[in-house]
All heavy atoms as a GROMACS GRO file, in nm:
protein
  535
    1MET      N    1   0.599   1.639  -1.074
    1MET     CA    2   0.489   1.619  -0.979
    1MET      C    3   0.381   1.722  -1.007
    1MET      O    4   0.408   1.839  -1.025
    1MET     CB    5   0.542   1.632  -0.838
    1MET     CG    6   0.442   1.607  -0.733
    1MET     SD    7   0.528   1.603  -0.573
    1MET     CE    8   0.392   1.612  -0.467
    2THR      N    9   0.257   1.677  -1.009
    2THR     CA   10   0.146   1.768  -1.034
    2THR      C   11   0.071   1.793  -0.905
    2THR      O   12   0.073   1.712  -0.813
    2THR     CB   13   0.050   1.711  -1.139
    2THR    OG1   14  -0.003   1.588  -1.090
    2THR    CG2   15   0.121   1.689  -1.271
    3THR      N   16   0.003   1.905  -0.902
    3THR     CA   17  -0.078   1.940  -0.786
    3THR      C   18  -0.223   1.914  -0.818
    3THR      O   19  -0.272   1.954  -0.922
    3THR     CB   20  -0.059   2.089  -0.750
    3THR    OG1   21   0.079   2.113  -0.729
    3THR    CG2   22  -0.136   2.125  -0.626
    4SER      N   23  -0.291   1.845  -0.731
    4SER     CA   24  -0.431   1.812  -0.751
    4SER      C   25  -0.518   1.912  -0.675
    4SER      O   26  -0.483   1.955  -0.566
    4SER     CB   27  -0.459   1.671  -0.700
    4SER     OG   28  -0.595   1.642  -0.711
    5THR      N   29  -0.629   1.948  -0.735
    5THR     CA   30  -0.720   2.042  -0.669
    5THR      C   31  -0.842   1.971  -0.611
    5THR      O   32  -0.926   2.034  -0.551
    5THR     CB   33  -0.768   2.149  -0.768
    5THR    OG1   34  -0.830   2.086  -0.880
    5THR    CG2   35  -0.652   2.235  -0.813
    6LYS      N   36  -0.849   1.838  -0.630
    6LYS     CA   37  -0.964   1.766  -0.575
    6LYS      C   38  -0.945   1.747  -0.425
    6LYS      O   39  -0.833   1.740  -0.375
    6LYS     CB   40  -0.982   1.632  -0.645
    6LYS     CG   41  -0.871   1.533  -0.620
    6LYS     CD   42  -0.897   1.402  -0.691
    6LYS     CE   43  -0.782   1.309  -0.666
    6LYS     NZ   44  -0.813   1.197  -0.584
    7PRO      N   45  -1.055   1.739  -0.351
    7PRO     CA   46  -1.045   1.719  -0.205
    7PRO      C   47  -0.977   1.586  -0.172
    7PRO      O   48  -0.991   1.488  -0.246
    7PRO     CB   49  -1.191   1.716  -0.160
    7PRO     CG   50  -1.270   1.776  -0.270
    7PRO     CD   51  -1.193   1.750  -0.397
    8LEU      N   52  -0.905   1.584  -0.064
    8LEU     CA   53  -0.840   1.462  -0.018
    8LEU      C   54  -0.941   1.371   0.048
    8LEU      O   55  -1.025   1.414   0.127
    8LEU     CB   56  -0.730   1.495   0.082
    8LEU     CG   57  -0.612   1.576   0.029
    8LEU    CD1   58  -0.521   1.618   0.143
    8LEU    CD2   59  -0.536   1.497  -0.074
    9THR      N   60  -0.933   1.244   0.015
    9THR     CA   61  -1.022   1.146   0.077
    9THR      C   62  -0.954   1.089   0.201
    9THR      O   63  -0.834   1.109   0.223
    9THR     CB   64  -1.052   1.030  -0.020
    9THR    OG1   65  -0.930   0.959  -0.045
    9THR    CG2   66  -1.111   1.080  -0.151
   10ALA      N   67  -1.029   1.014   0.278
   10ALA     CA   68  -0.972   0.948   0.396
   10ALA      C   69  -0.862   0.851   0.353
   10ALA      O   70  -0.759   0.840   0.420
   10ALA     CB   71  -1.081   0.875   0.474
   11ASP      N   72  -0.882   0.783   0.240
   11ASP     CA   73  -0.779   0.692   0.190
   11ASP      C   74  -0.652   0.766   0.150
   11ASP      O   75  -0.542   0.719   0.174
   11ASP     CB   76  -0.831   0.612   0.070
   11ASP     CG   77  -0.932   0.505   0.109
   11ASP    OD1   78  -0.935   0.466   0.227
   11ASP    OD2   79  -1.007   0.462   0.020
   12ASP      N   80  -0.668   0.883   0.087
   12ASP     CA   81  -0.553   0.965   0.051
   12ASP      C   82  -0.471   1.000   0.175
   12ASP      O   83  -0.349   0.988   0.177
   12ASP     CB   84  -0.595   1.096  -0.017
   12ASP     CG   85  -0.659   1.076  -0.153
   12ASP    OD1   86  -0.628   0.976  -0.220
   12ASP    OD2   87  -0.741   1.163  -0.190
   13LEU      N   88  -0.540   1.045   0.278
   13LEU     CA   89  -0.473   1.086   0.402
   13LEU      C   90  -0.404   0.968   0.468
   13LEU      O   91  -0.292   0.980   0.519
   13LEU     CB   92  -0.572   1.152   0.497
   13LEU     CG   93  -0.628   1.285   0.448
   13LEU    CD1   94  -0.746   1.327   0.534
   13LEU    CD2   95  -0.522   1.391   0.445
   14THR      N   96  -0.468   0.852   0.466
   14THR     CA   97  -0.409   0.732   0.525
   14THR      C   98  -0.281   0.695   0.451
   14THR      O   99  -0.179   0.665   0.513
   14THR     CB  100  -0.510   0.616   0.522
   14THR    OG1  101  -0.624   0.654   0.598
   14THR    CG2  102  -0.449   0.489   0.580
   15ARG      N  103  -0.286   0.696   0.318
   15ARG     CA  104  -0.166   0.665   0.239
   15ARG      C  105  -0.053   0.764   0.268
   15ARG      O  106   0.062   0.725   0.281
   15ARG     CB  107  -0.200   0.664   0.090
   15ARG     CG  108  -0.265   0.535   0.044
   15ARG     CD  109  -0.269   0.525  -0.107
   15ARG     NE  110  -0.340   0.635  -0.171
   15ARG     CZ  111  -0.471   0.641  -0.191
   15ARG    NH1  112  -0.548   0.544  -0.150
   15ARG    NH2  113  -0.526   0.744  -0.253
   16MET      N  114  -0.087   0.891   0.277
   16MET     CA  115   0.015   0.994   0.306
   16MET      C  116   0.079   0.969   0.442
   16MET      O  117   0.201   0.980   0.458
   16MET     CB  118  -0.047   1.133   0.303
   16MET     CG  119  -0.085   1.181   0.167
   16MET     SD  120  -0.166   1.340   0.182
   16MET     CE  121  -0.238   1.353   0.020
   17GLU      N  122  -0.004   0.937   0.539
   17GLU     CA  123   0.049   0.913   0.673
   17GLU      C  124   0.139   0.790   0.675
   17GLU      O  125   0.247   0.791   0.735
   17GLU     CB  126  -0.064   0.897   0.774
   17GLU     CG  127  -0.014   0.880   0.915
   17GLU     CD  128  -0.124   0.884   1.019
   17GLU    OE1  129  -0.243   0.905   0.984
   17GLU    OE2  130  -0.091   0.866   1.137
   18HIS      N  131   0.100   0.684   0.607
   18HIS     CA  132   0.182   0.562   0.602
   18HIS      C  133   0.316   0.590   0.536
   18HIS      O  134   0.420   0.544   0.583
   18HIS     CB  135   0.108   0.450   0.528
   18HIS     CG  136  -0.001   0.389   0.610
   18HIS    ND1  137   0.012   0.268   0.673
   18HIS    CD2  138  -0.125   0.433   0.639
   18HIS    CE1  139  -0.100   0.241   0.739
   18HIS    NE2  140  -0.184   0.340   0.719
   19ARG      N  141   0.315   0.667   0.426
   19ARG     CA  142   0.441   0.700   0.360
   19ARG      C  143   0.530   0.782   0.451
   19ARG      O  144   0.651   0.761   0.459
   19ARG     CB  145   0.414   0.776   0.229
   19ARG     CG  146   0.369   0.686   0.117
   19ARG     CD  147   0.375   0.757  -0.017
   19ARG     NE  148   0.299   0.880  -0.023
   19ARG     CZ  149   0.178   0.892  -0.077
   19ARG    NH1  150   0.119   0.786  -0.129
   19ARG    NH2  151   0.117   1.008  -0.081
   20ALA      N  152   0.472   0.878   0.522
   20ALA     CA  153   0.550   0.963   0.612
   20ALA      C  154   0.607   0.881   0.728
   20ALA      O  155   0.722   0.900   0.767
   20ALA     CB  156   0.464   1.076   0.665
   21ARG      N  157   0.528   0.787   0.780
   21ARG     CA  158   0.575   0.708   0.895
   21ARG      C  159   0.687   0.611   0.858
   21ARG      O  160   0.762   0.568   0.943
   21ARG     CB  161   0.458   0.635   0.960
   21ARG     CG  162   0.366   0.731   1.033
   21ARG     CD  163   0.276   0.663   1.131
   21ARG     NE  164   0.184   0.759   1.191
   21ARG     CZ  165   0.212   0.837   1.294
   21ARG    NH1  166   0.331   0.833   1.349
   21ARG    NH2  167   0.122   0.920   1.342
   22ARG      N  168   0.700   0.579   0.730
   22ARG     CA  169   0.812   0.494   0.688
   22ARG      C  170   0.946   0.560   0.718
   22ARG      O  171   1.046   0.493   0.737
   22ARG     CB  172   0.802   0.462   0.539
   22ARG     CG  173   0.710   0.347   0.510
   22ARG     CD  174   0.725   0.305   0.368
   22ARG     NE  175   0.644   0.398   0.287
   22ARG     CZ  176   0.630   0.392   0.158
   22ARG    NH1  177   0.693   0.300   0.090
   22ARG    NH2  178   0.555   0.477   0.094
   23PHE      N  179   0.947   0.692   0.722
   23PHE     CA  180   1.070   0.766   0.750
   23PHE      C  181   1.083   0.801   0.898
   23PHE      O  182   1.173   0.874   0.937
   23PHE     CB  183   1.076   0.894   0.666
   23PHE     CG  184   1.094   0.868   0.520
   23PHE    CD1  185   0.985   0.860   0.436
   23PHE    CD2  186   1.221   0.850   0.468
   23PHE    CE1  187   1.002   0.836   0.301
   23PHE    CE2  188   1.240   0.825   0.333
   23PHE     CZ  189   1.129   0.818   0.250
   24GLN      N  190   0.991   0.752   0.980
   24GLN     CA  191   0.988   0.788   1.122
   24GLN      C  192   1.119   0.757   1.193
   24GLN      O  193   1.159   0.831   1.281
   24GLN     CB  194   0.872   0.715   1.191
   24GLN     CG  195   0.845   0.765   1.330
   24GLN     CD  196   0.716   0.707   1.385
   24GLN    OE1  197   0.663   0.610   1.333
   24GLN    NE2  198   0.665   0.767   1.490
   25GLY      N  199   1.187   0.653   1.153
   25GLY     CA  200   1.313   0.618   1.218
   25GLY      C  201   1.426   0.713   1.185
   25GLY      O  202   1.528   0.716   1.252
   26ALA      N  203   1.408   0.792   1.082
   26ALA     CA  204   1.514   0.884   1.039
   26ALA      C  205   1.459   1.025   1.033
   26ALA      O  206   1.440   1.083   0.928
   26ALA     CB  207   1.565   0.842   0.901
   27TRP      N  208   1.430   1.082   1.150
   27TRP     CA  209   1.374   1.217   1.154
   27TRP      C  210   1.479   1.323   1.125
   27TRP      O  211   1.461   1.439   1.153
   27TRP     CB  212   1.312   1.246   1.289
   27TRP     CG  213   1.186   1.170   1.318
   27TRP    CD1  214   1.167   1.085   1.423
   27TRP    CD2  215   1.062   1.170   1.246
   27TRP    NE1  216   1.041   1.033   1.419
   27TRP    CE2  217   0.974   1.084   1.312
   27TRP    CE3  218   1.018   1.235   1.131
   27TRP    CZ2  219   0.844   1.061   1.268
   27TRP    CZ3  220   0.888   1.211   1.087
   27TRP    CH2  221   0.803   1.125   1.155
   28THR      N  222   1.591   1.281   1.068
   28THR     CA  223   1.695   1.377   1.032
   28THR      C  224   1.706   1.384   0.881
   28THR      O  225   1.660   1.295   0.810
   28THR     CB  226   1.832   1.337   1.091
   28THR    OG1  227   1.866   1.208   1.040
   28THR    CG2  228   1.826   1.332   1.243
   29GLY      N  229   1.765   1.488   0.832
   29GLY     CA  230   1.776   1.506   0.687
   29GLY      C  231   1.646   1.556   0.629
   29GLY      O  232   1.545   1.568   0.696
   30THR      N  233   1.651   1.586   0.501
   30THR     CA  234   1.534   1.645   0.435
   30THR      C  235   1.412   1.554   0.438
   30THR      O  236   1.303   1.598   0.474
   30THR     CB  237   1.569   1.681   0.290
   30THR    OG1  238   1.681   1.769   0.290
   30THR    CG2  239   1.453   1.748   0.220
   31SER      N  240   1.429   1.428   0.400
   31SER     CA  241   1.312   1.338   0.396
   31SER      C  242   1.254   1.316   0.535
   31SER      O  243   1.132   1.313   0.552
   31SER     CB  244   1.348   1.204   0.331
   31SER     OG  245   1.450   1.140   0.404
   32GLY      N  246   1.339   1.300   0.635
   32GLY     CA  247   1.290   1.282   0.771
   32GLY      C  248   1.220   1.405   0.823
   32GLY      O  249   1.117   1.397   0.890
   33THR      N  250   1.274   1.521   0.791
   33THR     CA  251   1.212   1.647   0.834
   33THR      C  252   1.076   1.665   0.769
   33THR      O  253   0.978   1.702   0.835
   33THR     CB  254   1.304   1.767   0.801
   33THR    OG1  255   1.427   1.749   0.869
   33THR    CG2  256   1.242   1.898   0.843
   34LEU      N  257   1.070   1.639   0.640
   34LEU     CA  258   0.942   1.651   0.570
   34LEU      C  259   0.841   1.549   0.621
   34LEU      O  260   0.722   1.581   0.637
   34LEU     CB  261   0.962   1.635   0.420
   34LEU     CG  262   1.035   1.749   0.351
   34LEU    CD1  263   1.065   1.714   0.207
   34LEU    CD2  264   0.956   1.878   0.361
   35ALA      N  265   0.886   1.428   0.650
   35ALA     CA  266   0.797   1.326   0.704
   35ALA      C  267   0.742   1.370   0.840
   35ALA      O  268   0.622   1.355   0.867
   35ALA     CB  269   0.870   1.192   0.716
   36ALA      N  270   0.827   1.423   0.924
   36ALA     CA  271   0.782   1.472   1.055
   36ALA      C  272   0.682   1.585   1.039
   36ALA      O  273   0.582   1.592   1.111
   36ALA     CB  274   0.903   1.518   1.137
   37ASP      N  275   0.706   1.674   0.943
   37ASP     CA  276   0.613   1.784   0.919
   37ASP      C  277   0.477   1.731   0.872
   37ASP      O  278   0.372   1.780   0.915
   37ASP     CB  279   0.669   1.880   0.814
   37ASP     CG  280   0.785   1.962   0.865
   37ASP    OD1  281   0.806   1.968   0.988
   37ASP    OD2  282   0.857   2.020   0.781
   38VAL      N  283   0.478   1.631   0.785
   38VAL     CA  284   0.352   1.573   0.738
   38VAL      C  285   0.274   1.514   0.854
   38VAL      O  286   0.153   1.536   0.868
   38VAL     CB  287   0.378   1.466   0.629
   38VAL    CG1  288   0.253   1.383   0.602
   38VAL    CG2  289   0.428   1.531   0.501
   39ILE      N  290   0.342   1.440   0.940
   39ILE     CA  291   0.274   1.380   1.056
   39ILE      C  292   0.215   1.488   1.145
   39ILE      O  293   0.099   1.479   1.188
   39ILE     CB  294   0.371   1.289   1.135
   39ILE    CG1  295   0.418   1.171   1.049
   39ILE    CG2  296   0.308   1.241   1.266
   39ILE    CD1  297   0.307   1.080   1.001
   40ARG      N  298   0.292   1.592   1.173
   40ARG     CA  299   0.241   1.702   1.257
   40ARG      C  300   0.122   1.771   1.192
   40ARG      O  301   0.024   1.806   1.258
   40ARG     CB  302   0.352   1.802   1.287
   40ARG     CG  303   0.450   1.751   1.393
   40ARG     CD  304   0.542   1.862   1.442
   40ARG     NE  305   0.636   1.906   1.340
   40ARG     CZ  306   0.756   1.851   1.318
   40ARG    NH1  307   0.796   1.751   1.393
   40ARG    NH2  308   0.834   1.898   1.223
   41LEU      N  309   0.127   1.793   1.061
   41LEU     CA  310   0.016   1.857   0.992
   41LEU      C  311  -0.109   1.769   0.992
   41LEU      O  312  -0.221   1.821   1.011
   41LEU     CB  313   0.055   1.892   0.847
   41LEU     CG  314   0.154   2.006   0.833
   41LEU    CD1  315   0.207   2.013   0.690
   41LEU    CD2  316   0.090   2.139   0.873
   42LEU      N  317  -0.092   1.639   0.975
   42LEU     CA  318  -0.207   1.549   0.981
   42LEU      C  319  -0.268   1.547   1.121
   42LEU      O  320  -0.391   1.544   1.136
   42LEU     CB  321  -0.168   1.408   0.937
   42LEU     CG  322  -0.137   1.393   0.788
   42LEU    CD1  323  -0.078   1.255   0.760
   42LEU    CD2  324  -0.260   1.418   0.703
   43GLU      N  325  -0.184   1.549   1.224
   43GLU     CA  326  -0.235   1.553   1.362
   43GLU      C  327  -0.308   1.684   1.389
   43GLU      O  328  -0.413   1.685   1.454
   43GLU     CB  329  -0.121   1.532   1.460
   43GLU     CG  330  -0.068   1.390   1.460
   43GLU     CD  331   0.060   1.372   1.540
   43GLU    OE1  332   0.118   1.472   1.587
   43GLU    OE2  333   0.103   1.256   1.554
   44GLU      N  334  -0.256   1.794   1.338
   44GLU     CA  335  -0.322   1.924   1.355
   44GLU      C  336  -0.455   1.926   1.280
   44GLU      O  337  -0.554   1.978   1.330
   44GLU     CB  338  -0.231   2.036   1.305
   44GLU     CG  339  -0.292   2.174   1.314
   44GLU     CD  340  -0.318   2.224   1.456
   44GLU    OE1  341  -0.282   2.155   1.553
   44GLU    OE2  342  -0.376   2.333   1.470
   45ARG      N  343  -0.459   1.865   1.163
   45ARG     CA  344  -0.584   1.857   1.087
   45ARG      C  345  -0.689   1.780   1.167
   45ARG      O  346  -0.804   1.821   1.176
   45ARG     CB  347  -0.558   1.789   0.953
   45ARG     CG  348  -0.682   1.775   0.867
   45ARG     CD  349  -0.651   1.696   0.740
   45ARG     NE  350  -0.769   1.686   0.657
   45ARG     CZ  351  -0.863   1.594   0.670
   45ARG    NH1  352  -0.852   1.502   0.767
   45ARG    NH2  353  -0.967   1.591   0.591
   46ARG      N  354  -0.648   1.666   1.226
   46ARG     CA  355  -0.742   1.588   1.308
   46ARG      C  356  -0.794   1.671   1.425
   46ARG      O  357  -0.913   1.669   1.457
   46ARG     CB  358  -0.674   1.462   1.360
   46ARG     CG  359  -0.659   1.355   1.258
   46ARG     CD  360  -0.605   1.225   1.321
   46ARG     NE  361  -0.553   1.140   1.217
   46ARG     CZ  362  -0.424   1.121   1.191
   46ARG    NH1  363  -0.332   1.178   1.264
   46ARG    NH2  364  -0.387   1.044   1.093
   47ARG      N  365  -0.703   1.742   1.491
   47ARG     CA  366  -0.742   1.825   1.605
   47ARG      C  367  -0.844   1.932   1.563
   47ARG      O  368  -0.945   1.954   1.629
   47ARG     CB  369  -0.620   1.891   1.667
   47ARG     CG  370  -0.650   1.967   1.796
   47ARG     CD  371  -0.532   2.051   1.841
   47ARG     NE  372  -0.505   2.163   1.752
   47ARG     CZ  373  -0.577   2.275   1.749
   47ARG    NH1  374  -0.680   2.290   1.828
   47ARG    NH2  375  -0.546   2.373   1.665
   48LEU      N  376  -0.818   1.996   1.449
   48LEU     CA  377  -0.909   2.101   1.401
   48LEU      C  378  -1.044   2.044   1.361
   48LEU      O  379  -1.147   2.108   1.384
   48LEU     CB  380  -0.845   2.175   1.284
   48LEU     CG  381  -0.727   2.263   1.320
   48LEU    CD1  382  -0.659   2.315   1.193
   48LEU    CD2  383  -0.768   2.378   1.410
   49LEU      N  384  -1.046   1.923   1.304
   49LEU     CA  385  -1.173   1.861   1.268
   49LEU      C  386  -1.256   1.830   1.392
   49LEU      O  387  -1.378   1.847   1.391
   49LEU     CB  388  -1.150   1.735   1.185
   49LEU     CG  389  -1.102   1.759   1.041
   49LEU    CD1  390  -1.068   1.626   0.975
   49LEU    CD2  391  -1.206   1.834   0.961
   50VAL      N  392  -1.190   1.784   1.497
   50VAL     CA  393  -1.262   1.757   1.623
   50VAL      C  394  -1.316   1.888   1.680
   50VAL      O  395  -1.432   1.895   1.722
   50VAL     CB  396  -1.169   1.686   1.724
   50VAL    CG1  397  -1.230   1.684   1.863
   50VAL    CG2  398  -1.136   1.545   1.676
   51GLU      N  399  -1.234   1.991   1.678
   51GLU     CA  400  -1.276   2.122   1.728
   51GLU      C  401  -1.395   2.175   1.647
   51GLU      O  402  -1.491   2.227   1.703
   51GLU     CB  403  -1.158   2.218   1.719
   51GLU     CG  404  -1.178   2.349   1.791
   51GLU     CD  405  -1.051   2.433   1.787
   51GLU    OE1  406  -0.944   2.383   1.824
   51GLU    OE2  407  -1.062   2.550   1.746
   52LEU      N  408  -1.390   2.159   1.517
   52LEU     CA  409  -1.500   2.203   1.430
   52LEU      C  410  -1.627   2.126   1.461
   52LEU      O  411  -1.736   2.184   1.469
   52LEU     CB  412  -1.460   2.186   1.284
   52LEU     CG  413  -1.566   2.221   1.180
   52LEU    CD1  414  -1.607   2.368   1.190
   52LEU    CD2  415  -1.515   2.189   1.041
   53ALA      N  416  -1.616   1.996   1.478
   53ALA     CA  417  -1.734   1.914   1.508
   53ALA      C  418  -1.798   1.958   1.640
   53ALA      O  419  -1.921   1.966   1.650
   53ALA     CB  420  -1.695   1.767   1.513
   54LYS      N  421  -1.716   1.987   1.740
   54LYS     CA  422  -1.769   2.032   1.869
   54LYS      C  423  -1.839   2.166   1.854
   54LYS      O  424  -1.946   2.189   1.912
   54LYS     CB  425  -1.657   2.042   1.972
   54LYS     CG  426  -1.606   1.907   2.017
   54LYS     CD  427  -1.493   1.922   2.116
   54LYS     CE  428  -1.437   1.789   2.160
   54LYS     NZ  429  -1.324   1.803   2.252
   55ALA      N  430  -1.780   2.256   1.775
   55ALA     CA  431  -1.841   2.388   1.753
   55ALA      C  432  -1.975   2.372   1.680
   55ALA      O  433  -2.073   2.441   1.714
   55ALA     CB  434  -1.746   2.478   1.673
   56GLU      N  435  -1.980   2.283   1.583
   56GLU     CA  436  -2.105   2.259   1.511
   56GLU      C  437  -2.211   2.202   1.603
   56GLU      O  438  -2.329   2.237   1.592
   56GLU     CB  439  -2.081   2.166   1.392
   56GLU     CG  440  -2.006   2.232   1.279
   56GLU     CD  441  -1.971   2.136   1.168
   56GLU    OE1  442  -1.974   2.013   1.188
   56GLU    OE2  443  -1.937   2.185   1.059
   57GLU      N  444  -2.172   2.115   1.696
   57GLU     CA  445  -2.267   2.061   1.793
   57GLU      C  446  -2.324   2.172   1.880
   57GLU      O  447  -2.444   2.173   1.908
   57GLU     CB  448  -2.199   1.956   1.882
   57GLU     CG  449  -2.173   1.825   1.814
   57GLU     CD  450  -2.097   1.728   1.904
   57GLU    OE1  451  -2.085   1.753   2.026
   57GLU    OE2  452  -2.050   1.626   1.851
   58ARG      N  453  -2.238   2.265   1.923
   58ARG     CA  454  -2.286   2.376   2.006
   58ARG      C  455  -2.384   2.463   1.929
   58ARG      O  456  -2.487   2.504   1.983
   58ARG     CB  457  -2.168   2.459   2.057
   58ARG     CG  458  -2.086   2.389   2.164
   58ARG     CD  459  -1.988   2.482   2.232
   58ARG     NE  460  -1.888   2.537   2.142
   58ARG     CZ  461  -1.772   2.480   2.111
   58ARG    NH1  462  -1.741   2.364   2.167
   58ARG    NH2  463  -1.689   2.537   2.028
   59VAL      N  464  -2.355   2.491   1.802
   59VAL     CA  465  -2.445   2.573   1.721
   59VAL      C  466  -2.577   2.501   1.703
   59VAL      O  467  -2.684   2.562   1.719
   59VAL     CB  468  -2.380   2.604   1.583
   59VAL    CG1  469  -2.482   2.662   1.487
   59VAL    CG2  470  -2.263   2.698   1.600
   60THR      N  471  -2.574   2.372   1.673
   60THR     CA  472  -2.696   2.294   1.656
   60THR      C  473  -2.777   2.294   1.785
   60THR      O  474  -2.899   2.308   1.782
   60THR     CB  475  -2.662   2.150   1.613
   60THR    OG1  476  -2.586   2.155   1.492
   60THR    CG2  477  -2.786   2.068   1.591
   61TYR      N  478  -2.708   2.280   1.899
   61TYR     CA  479  -2.776   2.280   2.028
   61TYR      C  480  -2.850   2.412   2.049
   61TYR      O  481  -2.968   2.414   2.083
   61TYR     CB  482  -2.675   2.258   2.141
   61TYR     CG  483  -2.734   2.277   2.278
   61TYR    CD1  484  -2.809   2.178   2.338
   61TYR    CD2  485  -2.713   2.397   2.349
   61TYR    CE1  486  -2.865   2.194   2.464
   61TYR    CE2  487  -2.767   2.414   2.475
   61TYR     CZ  488  -2.843   2.314   2.532
   61TYR     OH  489  -2.897   2.332   2.656
   62TRP      N  490  -2.782   2.523   2.024
   62TRP     CA  491  -2.844   2.654   2.049
   62TRP      C  492  -2.951   2.686   1.946
   62TRP      O  493  -3.048   2.753   1.977
   62TRP     CB  494  -2.738   2.764   2.054
   62TRP     CG  495  -2.658   2.755   2.182
   62TRP    CD1  496  -2.531   2.712   2.196
   62TRP    CD2  497  -2.706   2.784   2.314
   62TRP    NE1  498  -2.493   2.714   2.328
   62TRP    CE2  499  -2.598   2.758   2.403
   62TRP    CE3  500  -2.825   2.830   2.365
   62TRP    CZ2  501  -2.611   2.777   2.540
   62TRP    CZ3  502  -2.836   2.849   2.502
   62TRP    CH2  503  -2.730   2.822   2.587
   63GLN      N  504  -2.939   2.638   1.824
   63GLN     CA  505  -3.043   2.659   1.724
   63GLN      C  506  -3.169   2.583   1.761
   63GLN      O  507  -3.280   2.629   1.735
   63GLN     CB  508  -2.994   2.616   1.586
   63GLN     CG  509  -2.896   2.712   1.525
   63GLN     CD  510  -2.841   2.663   1.392
   63GLN    OE1  511  -2.853   2.546   1.358
   63GLN    NE2  512  -2.780   2.753   1.318
   64GLY      N  513  -3.152   2.469   1.823
   64GLY     CA  514  -3.266   2.388   1.863
   64GLY      C  515  -3.341   2.445   1.983
   64GLY      O  516  -3.452   2.401   2.015
   65ARG      N  517  -3.283   2.540   2.051
   65ARG     CA  518  -3.347   2.599   2.170
   65ARG      C  519  -3.440   2.715   2.136
   65ARG      O  520  -3.503   2.770   2.224
   65ARG     CB  521  -3.240   2.644   2.268
   65ARG     CG  522  -3.160   2.528   2.324
   65ARG     CD  523  -3.056   2.574   2.420
   65ARG     NE  524  -3.111   2.655   2.527
   65ARG     CZ  525  -3.126   2.617   2.653
   65ARG    NH1  526  -3.089   2.495   2.688
   65ARG    NH2  527  -3.176   2.698   2.742
   66ASP      N  528  -3.448   2.753   2.009
   66ASP     CA  529  -3.535   2.866   1.970
   66ASP      C  530  -3.680   2.832   1.980
   66ASP      O  531  -3.728   2.730   1.969
   66ASP     CB  532  -3.503   2.909   1.827
   66ASP     CG  533  -3.365   2.973   1.817
   66ASP    OD1  534  -3.315   3.018   1.920
   66ASP    OD2  535  -3.311   2.975   1.705
   0.00000   0.00000   0.00000
């Protein structure tokens, strides 16, 4: 397996999530544990992106008030 240094696209993330969810019924064992971790990491990534977008909106708002 090789490691890619290119940014992940939305399609990449969708494929990863679909592969992880295939193991959703078996959250035990190595593959189930890794699948659960992938799902949690993707959810955390979404949360952080929303938080970042809100922070950017606040900065843009305050920059526009000058």
